[in-house]
N, C-alpha and C positions, 0 to 999 in steps of 0.2 A: 360147363354146358353139358346137359344130359344127352343121352343117345337119342332122345325123342325130340329135342329142339333142333330144328334145321339150322345149318350154318348160314349166317347172313351172306348174301351173294357177294358183297364187297370184301368178305374175309376168306373166300374160297380160293383154292389153288386155281391157276389158269392153265388148263391142259390143252396143248396144241395137238390137233389130230389131222390126219391127211395122209396121202400117199407118200412113199419114200421119194426123196428128192425134191419135195415141194419147198423145203427150207425151214422145217420146224426147228432144227437145232440152231442154225445160224440166226434166224429171226428170234427164236426163244431167248438166246443169250442177250441179244440187244434189247429185247422187250423187258427182260428181267432188270437189266441195268437202268433202263428208262423208268421203270416202276419202283426201283429200289428194293427188289425182291431177290431171293436166291434163285438159282437155276439148276435144274436137273435134266439130264438127257437120259431117257429111259434105256436106250441101248448101251450107253456107257455104264449105267448103274447095273445092268444085267451082266455086262462083261466083268465088272468089278466083283460082283457077287459070285460069279462062276469061275473067275480066275482064267478066263479064256475069251477070245473074240467071238462075236456073233457068228461069223463064218465057221469058226472051229466048233462051236456048239452045234450048229446045223450039221456039219460034216460028221462029228463023232456021236452025237446023241439024237439027231433028227429034229425036225420042226416041232413035233409034239412036245418034246422035253423043253425046247426053247420057249414055247408058248406057256408051259406050266411055270417055268422060272420067271417069265415076263409077268404073269399074273401075280406072282408073289411079290415081285419088285414094285409093281404098280400099286398093290394094296399098301405096302409100306410107305410109299411116297404120297399117295393120296390121303392116307390117314395121318400124315405128319403135318408139320407147320406149312403155312401158305407159301407157295413158290410158283414159279413158271416152270411147267413140265412139258418137255418135248417128248411125246409118246412115240413108240414105234408104229409103223403103218398098220400093223395088225392088232395092236393092243386093244382097240375099241371093239374088236370082234368078240372078245371074251365077255360073256354075259355078266359075270361077277364084276369084272373091271368096269364095264359100262354102268352097272348099278352104283358102284363106288363113285364113278365120275359124276353121276347125277346128284349125289348127296354131298360130295366133297369138293367139286370143281365147277368152274365155268368152262365148258368145252368150246373151243374155237376151231372150226374146220377151215384149214388153210387150203383153198381150192385154186388150182391153176390148170392151164391148158396142158393136155397130155403131151403134146409135141415139145413144149418148153421143158417139162419134167424129164422126158426121154433124153433131151440134149444134156441136161444136168447129170443124170445118172450114168451116162456113158463115160464121164470123166474119170470115174474110179471103179475098180473091180472088187468092191467090198460088199456087194449086195447078193447074198446067196440066192434069192428068188429070181435073180436076173442072169445067173451064170449060164452061159451057152445058149441064151435065148435072145430073141429080138426084143429090145427094151420097150419099144412102142407097143408091140403086140401084147407083151406081158402086162404093161401098165393098163392097156384097154381091158384085159381080162380082170385084173385086180379092181379097176374102177367099177366095172359092171357088178362085181360081188360086193365091194366095200362102200360105194357111194350111198346106197340106201341106209347103211349103218352110220356113216359120217353125217348123213342128213339129219340124224337125231341130235346133233350137236346143238348147243345153245345158240351159237352164232356161226355164221358162214361169212368168211372174208375172202374175196377173190384177190389173190396176190399176184396174178399174171406173171409177166417176166420182168417186172420192174426191179428197182433197187430194193435191197433189204430194208433200208430206212423207210421207204414208202410203205412196205408191208407192216412194219412196226407201227407207224402212224395210223394206218387203216385199222389195225387191231385195237389200238388205244381208243380210237373214235368209237368203234363197235362196243368195246367194254364200257365206255362212258355212257353210251346210249342204253346199254343193258342194265346199268346201275351197279356194275361190278368194280367200280373205282370208288375208293373212299373219298368222300367230300371233305376237303380241308378248308377251315374258315380262314 
């Protein structure tokens, strides 16, 4: 396939986007199993590449360096073989990453009620953007800035507060309707 031939939609990576705590990693793993694809978690890939946790990267190098590393990892994953990719909540904010997603992925915005997400993120203290802050207020601020960008995703799936299996099935239905699933005879 040359650089000028678009990747058919049913052969593209499925990139899950949305706020932290919406369930991209958990749902992504299950979705990958359901579709028989490999799975990659953007944050885990960044940690592996950097040899340190996301929290440690933020603490020692700052958010700017984290975002630069995230962009490099996203490029590698998006230009690689088809998979299900759980992106970090801020990955889609990078213009280059967003352009790569448009050509190499079907993007699925996993959207949920902010109160539900706030309850989820309070369970663990591993999110640098929430340290020492009110989770719901921080999520509201992030949503205000990020929702217009997430709105550019190919698909939007409301995942509410239901079971992860329900979210997987809702995403599969959306992918089928979008033509992002290979038709098997």
